[in-house]
N, C-alpha and C positions, 0 to 999 in steps of 0.2 A: 772792434775798431778796425781789424783787417780786411775782413767782408764788407764794409761800408762805413769808410771815415767820416763822410759825412753829415751820415745818418747819427753815429756816434757823438758827433759833437755838437750836432743839433739837439739832440736829447738829451744831453750835460743839459746844454745851455736853456732849455725848457725845466731843466728838473729844479738849479741851481739857481738860475738866472742870471744877470748880466756877470757876475765873477763863479764862475763852475771851477770846481776841482774833480780830479780823477785821476788814478793811479794806472800806469801803467807800467807794469812788473815792478821794482823795487824804488821805480820815481814817480815822484806826485806833480803833478801836470796842473797851470793854473789858466782858462779859457777867458779870455774878456772877449765882453760883447757890447761893450756901453763904450761910448766915443772918449768920453771924456778919461775915463781909465785908460781905452787905448792910448790916447795923447798923452798922460802922464809918463806912460812905461816907454813908450817909442821914441819921441819928441826931448818932454820937459826931464825927464830922470833916465833918460838911456845907458847913462854910464853907471847907474846903481844896480842896474839887471841886466844876468845875463841868460843869452838859450841854450840849453844845453847841447851837447855835441849829437844827442840825439833826433833832437828836431831834423837833421839834417836828414837824417835817415829816414825816421818815420813822418816826418814833413812834407819831405821833397812829393811824394804823388797827390797831395792835398793845396802846397803852397807853389810847387815847382821852383822858380827863380823868383818871388814875389819880395819884396821890403819883408815880411816877416819871416822867411827863412834865409836870412843874411844876417852876418854879424861884423862888429868893427869896422876897418874903413871903407872896404866893399858897399856895406851898410851907410855910411856916410856920405860916401860918392851917389849913391845911387838916388839914396833920402834929398839929398841938394839937388840933384836933377827932377826927381818929381815934385819939389816943396810948390811950385808955382801953379800947378794942375789944383 
């Protein structure tokens, strides 16, 4: 993961399909690559899912300041701004 995060995530998706799971340290992570599942988690049931604080450190090189790396009110504001697109 540290050497090539994109290759790691691509390999996880290839291995497990659209709902890939893997461990980083003691934490279990889930990678979604199915549009309907992503919409369910990020839009329809956003309040039911929490992004662990680790995503901000580990995920920042991959996601930058994209919606996937935000949560709470900041996520809501940005999500509203990009919704028309």
